[in-house]
C-alpha positions as CSV (number, residue, x, y, z in Angstrom):
1,E,2.8,12.1,30.9
2,R,3.7,15.4,29.2
3,P,1.9,17.6,31.8
4,D,3.7,15.8,34.6
5,A,7.0,16.3,32.8
6,H,6.3,20.0,32.3
7,R,5.6,20.4,36.0
8,E,8.8,18.6,37.1
9,L,10.9,20.7,34.7
10,R,9.3,23.9,36.1
11,R,10.0,22.8,39.7
12,Q,13.7,22.2,38.8
13,A,13.8,25.6,37.1
14,R,12.4,27.4,40.1
15,R,14.8,25.6,42.5
16,T,17.7,26.5,40.3
17,L,16.6,30.2,40.1
18,R,16.3,30.4,43.9
19,D,19.8,28.9,44.3
20,Q,21.1,31.4,41.7
21,G,19.7,34.3,43.6
22,R,21.4,33.2,46.9
23,L,24.7,32.7,45.1
24,R,24.5,36.2,43.6
25,R,23.8,37.8,47.0
26,V,26.8,36.0,48.5
27,A,29.1,37.0,45.6
28,L,28.1,40.6,45.9
29,S,29.0,40.8,49.6
30,G,32.7,41.0,48.5
31,S,35.3,41.5,51.3
32,R,32.7,41.7,54.0
33,Q,32.2,37.9,53.8
34,P,34.6,35.0,53.6
35,K,35.0,33.8,50.1
36,A,31.6,32.3,49.2
37,R,31.5,28.7,48.3
38,H,28.6,26.6,46.8
39,A,27.2,23.7,48.7
40,H,29.3,21.3,46.6
41,G,32.5,23.2,47.5
42,L,32.9,25.2,44.3
43,P,33.8,28.9,44.3
44,A,30.7,31.0,44.1
45,R,31.4,32.5,40.7
46,E,32.2,29.1,39.1
47,A,29.1,27.7,40.7
48,E,27.1,30.6,39.4
49,S,28.3,30.0,35.8
50,R,27.5,26.3,36.0
51,E,24.0,27.0,37.4
52,M,23.4,29.6,34.7
53,I,24.1,27.0,32.0
54,R,21.8,24.6,33.8
55,V,19.0,27.2,33.9
56,L,19.4,27.8,30.2
57,A,19.4,24.1,29.4
58,I,16.2,23.6,31.4
59,A,14.5,26.6,29.8
60,A,15.4,25.1,26.4
61,L,13.9,21.8,27.4
62,L,10.7,23.5,28.6
63,W,10.4,25.4,25.4
64,A,11.0,22.4,23.2
65,S,8.6,20.2,25.1
66,E,5.7,22.5,24.6
67,P,3.3,21.3,21.9
68,G,4.0,23.1,18.6
69,A,7.2,24.6,19.8
70,L,9.4,22.9,17.2
71,A,6.7,23.1,14.6
72,A,6.8,26.9,14.9
73,E,10.4,26.8,13.6
74,S,10.2,23.8,11.3
75,P,8.3,24.4,8.0
76,P,5.4,21.9,7.5
77,P,5.9,19.2,4.9
78,N,4.6,19.7,1.4
79,I,1.7,17.4,0.6
80,V,1.6,15.3,-2.6
81,W,-1.4,13.1,-3.6
82,I,-0.9,10.7,-6.5
83,I,-4.3,9.2,-7.4
84,A,-4.8,6.2,-9.6
85,D,-8.2,5.7,-11.3
86,D,-9.9,2.3,-10.6
87,M,-7.2,0.2,-9.0
88,S,-7.1,-2.6,-6.4
89,P,-3.9,-3.3,-4.4
90,D,-2.6,-5.2,-7.5
91,I,1.1,-4.3,-7.1
92,A,4.2,-6.2,-6.1
93,A,4.4,-4.5,-2.7
94,Y,1.0,-6.0,-1.8
95,G,2.1,-9.5,-3.0
96,A,0.4,-9.3,-6.4
97,P,2.2,-11.7,-8.9
98,G,2.6,-10.9,-12.6
99,V,3.1,-7.1,-12.3
100,K,6.3,-5.1,-12.3
101,T,5.9,-2.0,-10.2
102,P,9.4,-0.8,-9.0
103,H,8.4,2.8,-8.3
104,L,5.4,1.8,-6.2
105,D,7.5,-0.8,-4.4
106,R,10.0,2.0,-3.7
107,L,7.3,4.0,-2.0
108,A,6.4,1.0,0.2
109,A,10.1,0.4,1.0
110,E,10.7,4.0,1.9
111,G,7.4,4.6,3.7
112,R,4.4,2.9,5.1
113,R,2.1,0.4,3.4
114,Y,-1.5,0.4,4.6
115,A,-2.8,-3.2,4.2
116,R,-6.5,-2.5,4.9
117,A,-7.4,0.8,3.1
118,Y,-10.9,1.1,1.7
119,A,-12.9,3.6,-0.3
120,T,-16.3,4.8,0.9
121,A,-17.8,4.2,-2.5
122,P,-16.9,1.8,-5.3
123,V,-17.1,4.4,-8.0
124,C,-15.2,7.5,-9.0
125,S,-17.2,10.7,-8.4
126,S,-18.9,9.5,-5.2
127,S,-15.5,8.4,-3.7
128,R,-13.7,11.5,-4.8
129,S,-16.4,13.7,-3.4
130,A,-15.9,11.9,-0.1
131,F,-12.2,11.9,0.3
132,I,-11.7,15.6,-0.8
133,L,-14.0,16.6,2.0
134,G,-13.1,14.0,4.6
135,C,-16.6,12.8,5.1
136,Y,-19.0,10.2,3.7
137,Q,-20.7,11.1,0.4
138,T,-24.0,10.0,1.9
139,T,-23.7,12.6,4.7
140,T,-23.3,15.5,2.2
141,G,-25.8,14.3,-0.4
142,L,-23.0,13.7,-2.9
143,H,-23.8,10.0,-3.2
144,P,-25.1,9.5,-6.8
145,H,-22.3,8.8,-9.3
146,D,-22.1,11.2,-12.2
147,T,-24.4,13.8,-10.7
148,E,-26.2,15.5,-13.6
149,N,-26.9,18.8,-11.9
150,P,-24.2,19.4,-9.3
151,Q,-24.9,22.0,-6.7
152,P,-22.6,24.3,-4.6
153,L,-21.5,22.8,-1.3
154,P,-23.7,24.0,1.6
155,A,-22.1,25.5,4.7
156,P,-20.0,24.6,6.5
157,Y,-18.4,22.1,4.1
158,K,-15.2,23.1,2.4
159,P,-12.9,20.8,0.3
160,L,-9.4,20.2,1.4
161,P,-7.8,22.4,-1.3
162,T,-9.8,25.4,-0.1
163,L,-8.9,24.9,3.5
164,L,-5.2,24.7,2.6
165,R,-5.3,27.6,0.2
166,E,-7.0,29.8,2.8
167,A,-4.1,28.8,5.1
168,G,-1.5,30.1,2.6
169,W,-0.6,26.9,0.8
170,F,-0.1,26.8,-3.0
171,V,-2.6,24.2,-4.2
172,T,-2.5,22.5,-7.6
173,N,-4.1,19.7,-9.6
174,C,-2.7,18.3,-12.8
175,A,-2.5,15.2,-14.9
176,A,0.5,13.0,-14.2
177,P,3.5,13.7,-16.5
178,G,3.2,11.7,-19.7
179,S,-0.6,11.1,-19.3
180,Q,-2.2,9.9,-22.5
181,R,-5.6,8.5,-23.7
182,N,-5.9,6.9,-27.1
183,G,-2.6,8.4,-28.1
184,R,-3.6,12.0,-27.2
185,A,-2.0,13.9,-24.3
186,I,-4.1,14.6,-21.2
187,T,-3.5,18.1,-20.0
188,K,-6.2,18.6,-17.3
189,G,-6.2,16.9,-13.9
190,K,-9.4,15.0,-13.0
191,T,-11.6,16.2,-10.3
192,H,-15.0,14.5,-10.9
193,Y,-16.6,15.9,-7.8
194,N,-20.4,15.8,-7.4
195,F,-20.6,19.4,-6.3
196,A,-20.3,22.5,-8.4
197,H,-16.7,23.9,-8.4
198,D,-14.5,26.1,-10.5
199,P,-11.0,24.7,-10.8
200,K,-9.6,28.2,-11.1
201,V,-11.0,29.0,-7.7
202,L,-10.3,25.6,-6.1
203,F,-6.7,25.5,-7.2
204,N,-3.8,28.0,-7.8
205,G,-2.9,26.3,-11.0
206,D,-1.6,23.0,-12.3
207,D,2.2,23.3,-11.5
208,W,3.4,23.4,-7.9
209,R,6.7,24.7,-9.1
210,K,5.1,28.1,-9.7
211,R,4.7,28.8,-6.0
212,R,6.5,31.6,-4.1
213,P,9.9,30.6,-2.8
214,G,9.5,28.7,0.4
215,Q,5.7,28.5,0.1
216,P,4.3,25.0,1.2
217,F,2.3,23.3,-1.5
218,F,-0.4,20.7,-1.9
219,A,-0.1,19.0,-5.3
220,Q,-2.5,16.4,-6.7
221,F,-1.3,14.3,-9.6
222,Q,-4.1,12.4,-11.4
223,I,-3.3,9.2,-13.2
224,T,-5.8,8.1,-15.8
225,E,-4.9,4.4,-15.6
226,P,-6.1,1.8,-15.1
227,H,-9.5,3.2,-15.9
228,R,-11.0,1.6,-19.0
229,P,-10.6,1.4,-21.9
230,F,-7.3,-0.6,-21.3
231,P,-4.8,-0.3,-24.1
232,I,-5.2,-3.8,-25.7
233,P,-1.8,-5.5,-26.1
234,T,-0.6,-6.4,-29.6
235,Q,1.0,-9.5,-28.2
236,Y,0.8,-11.6,-25.1
237,D,3.2,-13.4,-22.9
238,E,1.7,-16.8,-22.8
239,A,3.4,-17.8,-19.6
240,A,2.1,-14.6,-17.9
241,L,-1.4,-15.3,-19.2
242,A,-1.4,-18.8,-17.8
243,A,-0.1,-17.6,-14.4
244,I,-3.0,-15.2,-13.9
245,K,-5.1,-16.4,-11.0
246,L,-8.7,-15.3,-11.7
247,P,-11.0,-14.9,-8.7
248,P,-13.3,-17.9,-8.4
249,N,-16.4,-15.8,-9.3
250,Y,-15.1,-15.1,-12.8
251,P,-15.5,-17.5,-15.7
252,E,-12.4,-19.4,-16.9
253,H,-12.2,-18.2,-20.5
254,P,-9.5,-16.9,-22.8
255,L,-11.2,-13.5,-23.0
256,S,-11.2,-13.2,-19.2
257,R,-7.5,-13.8,-19.1
258,R,-6.6,-11.4,-21.9
259,D,-8.8,-8.7,-20.3
260,W,-7.1,-9.3,-16.9
261,Y,-3.7,-9.2,-18.6
262,A,-4.5,-5.8,-20.2
263,Y,-5.5,-4.5,-16.8
264,E,-2.2,-5.6,-15.3
265,R,-0.2,-3.9,-18.1
266,S,-2.3,-0.7,-17.3
267,V,-1.2,-1.0,-13.6
268,E,2.4,-1.0,-14.8
269,V,1.7,2.2,-16.7
270,V,0.5,3.6,-13.3
271,D,3.9,2.7,-11.9
272,Q,5.7,4.5,-14.7
273,R,3.7,7.7,-14.0
274,V,4.6,7.4,-10.3
275,G,8.2,7.2,-11.3
276,A,8.0,10.3,-13.3
277,I,6.4,12.2,-10.4
278,L,9.0,11.1,-7.9
279,A,11.7,12.1,-10.4
280,Q,10.2,15.6,-10.7
281,L,10.1,16.0,-6.9
282,E,13.7,14.8,-6.6
283,K,14.9,17.1,-9.4
284,E,13.4,20.1,-7.6
285,G,14.9,19.0,-4.3
286,V,11.6,18.8,-2.4
287,L,11.0,15.0,-2.1
288,E,12.5,14.6,1.3
289,N,10.3,17.4,2.8
290,S,7.2,16.1,1.1
291,L,4.5,13.8,2.4
292,V,3.7,11.7,-0.6
293,M,0.5,9.7,-0.6
294,F,-0.3,7.2,-3.3
295,F,-3.8,5.7,-3.5
296,A,-6.7,4.8,-5.9
297,D,-10.2,6.2,-5.8
298,H,-11.7,2.7,-5.6
299,G,-11.2,-0.9,-6.8
300,R,-10.5,-2.4,-10.2
301,P,-12.8,-2.0,-13.2
302,M,-14.0,-5.6,-13.5
303,P,-17.6,-6.9,-13.5
304,W,-17.7,-7.7,-9.7
305,G,-15.3,-4.9,-8.7
306,K,-16.1,-1.3,-9.6
307,Q,-19.7,-0.3,-8.5
308,W,-20.0,-3.1,-6.0
309,L,-19.5,-3.1,-2.2
310,S,-17.1,-6.0,-2.4
311,V,-13.5,-6.4,-1.4
312,E,-12.6,-6.0,-5.1
313,G,-14.6,-2.9,-5.4
314,L,-13.6,-1.1,-2.2
315,Q,-10.1,-2.1,-1.2
316,V,-7.4,0.2,-2.5
317,P,-3.6,0.6,-2.3
318,L,-2.4,3.3,0.1
319,L,1.3,4.1,0.4
320,I,2.7,7.0,2.3
321,R,6.3,8.3,2.3
322,G,7.8,11.3,3.9
323,P,8.8,13.1,7.1
324,G,7.9,11.2,10.2
325,V,6.9,8.0,8.3
326,T,8.9,4.9,9.3
327,P,10.4,3.1,6.2
328,R,9.2,-0.4,5.5
329,S,6.4,-0.1,8.0
330,V,3.0,-1.8,7.6
331,E,-0.3,-0.6,9.1
332,T,-2.8,-3.4,9.4
333,G,-5.6,-1.5,10.9
334,L,-8.7,-0.3,9.1
335,V,-8.3,2.9,7.2
336,S,-10.8,4.8,5.0
337,L,-10.0,7.3,2.2
338,I,-11.9,9.9,4.2
339,D,-9.1,9.7,6.7
340,L,-6.6,11.3,4.3
341,A,-8.0,14.9,4.5
342,P,-7.8,15.0,8.3
343,S,-4.3,13.4,8.2
344,V,-3.1,16.1,5.8
345,L,-4.5,18.9,8.0
346,K,-2.8,17.5,11.0
347,A,0.5,17.2,9.2
348,A,0.1,20.7,7.9
349,G,-0.5,22.1,11.4
350,Q,-4.1,23.1,10.6
351,P,-7.2,22.5,12.6
352,M,-9.6,19.8,11.6
353,P,-13.2,21.0,11.1
354,A,-15.7,19.4,13.4
355,W,-17.8,18.2,10.5
356,M,-15.1,15.9,9.1
357,E,-15.9,12.3,9.7
358,G,-12.4,10.9,8.9
359,R,-9.7,10.6,11.4
360,P,-5.9,11.3,11.2
361,V,-4.0,8.0,10.6
362,L,-0.4,9.0,10.1
363,Q,0.5,8.2,13.8
364,G,-1.7,5.1,13.8
365,V,-5.3,4.1,13.2
366,P,-8.0,5.2,15.8
367,A,-8.3,2.5,18.5
368,D,-11.9,3.4,19.2
369,R,-13.2,2.8,15.7
370,P,-14.2,-0.8,15.2
371,Y,-15.8,-0.5,11.8
372,L,-15.6,1.3,8.4
373,F,-18.7,2.0,6.3
374,A,-19.3,2.2,2.6
375,A,-22.2,3.0,0.3
376,R,-23.3,2.5,-3.3
377,D,-26.2,4.4,-4.8
378,R,-27.1,5.3,-8.4
379,C,-24.2,4.8,-10.8
380,G,-25.0,6.5,-14.0
381,D,-28.2,4.8,-15.2
382,A,-28.0,1.9,-12.8
383,M,-30.1,2.6,-9.7
384,D,-29.2,0.8,-6.5
385,C,-28.9,1.3,-2.8
386,I,-26.4,-0.9,-0.9
387,R,-24.6,-0.3,2.4
388,A,-21.6,-2.1,3.9
389,L,-19.9,-2.5,7.2
390,I,-16.2,-3.6,7.3
391,S,-14.7,-5.0,10.4
392,P,-11.1,-6.3,10.9
393,D,-12.4,-9.9,10.1
394,T,-15.7,-9.5,8.2
395,L,-17.7,-7.7,5.5
396,L,-21.4,-7.2,5.9
397,V,-23.4,-6.0,2.9
398,R,-27.0,-4.9,3.0
399,N,-29.0,-4.8,-0.2
400,H,-31.9,-2.4,0.1
401,L,-33.2,-3.2,-3.4
402,T,-33.2,-7.0,-3.3
403,S,-35.2,-7.4,-6.5
404,L,-32.3,-6.1,-8.5
405,S,-29.7,-8.7,-9.8
406,R,-26.0,-8.1,-10.1
407,L,-26.7,-7.9,-13.9
408,N,-28.7,-4.7,-13.2
409,W,-28.1,-2.8,-16.5
410,S,-25.3,-0.3,-16.6
411,S,-24.7,1.3,-20.0
412,Y,-21.1,2.1,-19.0
413,K,-20.3,-1.5,-18.1
414,E,-22.2,-2.9,-21.1
415,D,-20.1,-0.9,-23.6
416,S,-16.8,-1.1,-21.7
417,Y,-16.5,-4.5,-20.0
418,P,-16.1,-7.6,-22.2
419,G,-17.0,-9.7,-19.2
420,M,-20.6,-8.6,-19.3
421,P,-21.7,-10.2,-22.6
422,L,-19.4,-13.1,-21.8
423,L,-21.2,-13.9,-18.6
424,R,-24.6,-13.8,-20.3
425,V,-23.6,-15.9,-23.3
426,L,-21.9,-18.5,-21.0
427,Q,-25.0,-18.7,-18.8
428,A,-27.3,-19.0,-21.8
429,A,-25.2,-21.8,-23.2
430,G,-25.1,-23.6,-19.9
431,K,-21.3,-23.3,-19.8
432,L,-20.9,-21.1,-16.7
433,E,-19.3,-22.8,-13.8
434,P,-21.6,-23.2,-10.7
435,F,-19.8,-20.8,-8.5
436,P,-19.7,-17.8,-11.0
437,A,-23.3,-18.6,-11.9
438,R,-24.4,-17.7,-8.3
439,W,-23.5,-14.1,-9.0
440,L,-26.1,-14.0,-11.8
441,A,-29.0,-14.9,-9.6
442,P,-32.1,-12.9,-10.5
443,Q,-32.4,-11.5,-7.0
444,R,-30.1,-10.7,-4.1
445,P,-30.5,-11.5,-0.4
446,E,-31.0,-8.6,2.0
447,F,-27.8,-9.4,3.8
448,E,-24.5,-10.9,2.6
449,F,-21.8,-11.8,5.1
450,Y,-18.2,-12.6,4.3
451,D,-15.5,-14.1,6.7
452,L,-12.4,-12.3,5.5
453,K,-10.1,-14.4,7.7
454,A,-11.2,-17.6,5.9
455,D,-12.0,-15.9,2.6
456,P,-9.8,-12.8,2.0
457,L,-11.3,-12.1,-1.4
458,G,-14.7,-11.8,0.1
459,V,-16.5,-14.0,-2.4
460,R,-18.2,-16.7,-0.4
461,D,-21.4,-15.5,1.3
462,V,-21.8,-17.3,4.6
463,S,-24.8,-15.3,5.8
464,A,-27.0,-18.5,5.9
465,D,-24.6,-20.2,8.5
466,P,-26.4,-20.1,11.9
467,A,-23.0,-19.6,13.6
468,N,-22.9,-16.1,12.0
469,A,-26.4,-15.0,13.0
470,E,-25.4,-13.1,16.2
471,T,-22.6,-11.3,14.4
472,I,-24.8,-10.3,11.6
473,R,-27.5,-9.1,14.0
474,R,-24.9,-7.0,15.9
475,Q,-23.3,-5.5,12.8
476,S,-26.6,-4.8,11.1
477,T,-27.6,-2.8,14.2
478,A,-24.3,-0.9,14.0
479,L,-24.9,-0.3,10.2
480,T,-28.4,1.1,10.8
481,A,-27.1,3.3,13.6
482,W,-24.4,4.7,11.3
483,S,-27.0,5.5,8.7
484,E,-29.1,7.3,11.3
485,T,-26.3,9.3,13.0
486,S,-24.6,10.3,9.8
487,Q,-28.0,11.3,8.3
488,D,-27.5,9.0,5.3
489,Q,-29.2,10.9,2.4
490,G,-28.7,8.1,0.0
491,L,-31.5,6.1,1.6
492,R,-33.9,8.8,0.3
493,G,-32.7,8.3,-3.3
494,D,-31.3,11.0,-5.6
495,P,-31.3,14.7,-4.6
496,A,-34.4,16.6,-5.8
497,T,-32.2,18.7,-8.1
498,E,-31.4,15.6,-10.3
499,P,-33.3,14.7,-13.4
500,S,-35.7,11.7,-13.2
501,L,-34.2,8.2,-13.4
502,A,-36.1,7.7,-16.6
503,E,-34.5,10.8,-18.2
504,I,-31.0,9.7,-17.1
505,Q,-31.5,6.1,-18.4
506,Q,-32.7,7.4,-21.7
507,A,-29.7,9.7,-22.2
508,K,-27.2,7.0,-21.1
509,R,-28.8,4.4,-23.4
510,Q,-28.4,6.8,-26.3
511,D,-24.6,6.9,-25.5
512,Y,-24.6,3.2,-25.5
513,R,-26.3,3.0,-28.8
514,R,-23.9,5.4,-30.4
515,T,-21.0,3.4,-29.2
516,W,-22.2,0.2,-30.7
517,T,-23.3,1.8,-33.9
518,R,-19.7,3.1,-34.3
519,R,-18.3,-0.4,-33.5
520,L,-20.7,-2.7,-35.3
521,G,-23.0,-0.5,-37.4
522,K,-26.0,-1.4,-35.2
523,P,-27.2,0.3,-32.0
524,E,-28.5,-2.8,-30.1
525,P,-26.3,-5.8,-30.9
526,T,-27.0,-9.1,-29.2
527,D,-24.8,-10.4,-26.4
528,A,-23.2,-12.9,-28.9
529,E,-22.4,-10.1,-31.3
530,R,-20.8,-8.0,-28.7
531,L,-18.8,-10.9,-27.4
532,A,-17.5,-11.6,-30.9
533,W,-16.4,-8.0,-31.2
534,W,-14.5,-8.2,-28.0
535,E,-12.9,-11.5,-28.9
536,Q,-11.7,-10.0,-32.2
537,S,-10.5,-6.8,-30.4
538,Y,-8.4,-9.0,-28.1
539,G,-6.9,-11.0,-30.9
540,L,-9.0,-14.1,-30.3
541,A,-10.6,-16.2,-32.9
542,Q,-14.3,-15.8,-32.8
543,G,-16.1,-18.7,-31.3
544,T,-13.7,-19.4,-28.4
545,L,-16.9,-20.1,-26.4
546,A,-17.2,-23.4,-28.3
547,K,-13.7,-24.4,-27.1
């Protein structure tokens, strides 16, 4: 429509200019001609003045209707990323009960809530390496979590901070105001990228307020919460504990509830950090000209969340507020975190590199993209290879290493998650309910299939239902095609520059042994001993299993 409108405006302008020329020739004839009059009966000079105004108005419309004309005069918005660490959409704006998140709710009320946003990986460094580049971590070879020997990015890849800094933006990364861990202030903003980088080169500093006057800025604020360890409450609201609705694949146990309660309190700390950031932007008078994006790097740190290609592990909150964003709007289409970098570049008036795989989503999700994809590869010392396809109504998971169970050893989880020894002890005692027990099967099927319309949590595998066979076939073909066209490097295992799996496992196991030696005075405690330690830590009498 725009080219047609341009042509019509130009035709009007040409007609007006021709009329203007005829009027000028008549007016200049002076006493030799009768007093000139316009076709509408106006004196020539008055008609000339009116036509001149019309010419100028049409010229202004032509100029304003050209792409980028207004942008040339209006400064681009500042960009602010607020990133939570390990968090599902567990806030009031998404309908989560039991949490108080007024500042995040404000972002949703003043901007847009994305109801179906997903990470490309269910773990920190892999996901962060993807969204800072705007392409899948498997495409760039940045797929293993906690890369031991990170390498420089090969050409042509450049992270978003570099692209904006080269375009003249002031680029910063910092810990959110008030950030603490174990009572100590956190002064450095997390990056956790799986490629070699120097923060002093990647960023201008850690305070966007140090930019030149009028210089646009891209500021990242890193929130530590709700990454484990959760601060363990000294007291519990019994009514709130009872109101927690555990997913059906978790055991009903007092320790499960107290651990979930601690997670929810940590989410409320995230909200406090967001409030402090918004207050800083308001105080400096830049909030209204800033595009504020709040999201998490992946889902919640629970046994079947983080590290797994599940709804719990992949779905994240995404709230965007700022110029051009309609308040109280909701986007229900599929959005990936790798869409954020292209969205930022478009908002900043910068070109999007051809190698980026994400798509701009500020003006709506791409209509020609039926699926999102996600991948999980080695996480620390836990080797695995899983791929997933997400459609508007379904989740397809492909396990390439079917001989591994979901209890595949992860030193990080075994020293950080009370649910891990709890599951094993309950199973050994024959006290694990039938549904959670399915998740401890010694092997996994090649394909899992979840009907998200009937099962929004994505916990009931219906891959064996013959009615789903054709959909699974079609989607598995699309998943294979994506792996091929994106040149999925994760299917080949770790990069050659990484140590051997045995070396990594040995080093991580030593970390695990040191942790439990510090806690219990023994490097390899039994599941029952670890469970007792967690129960005591959460203020439970040991032996709650018997109850």
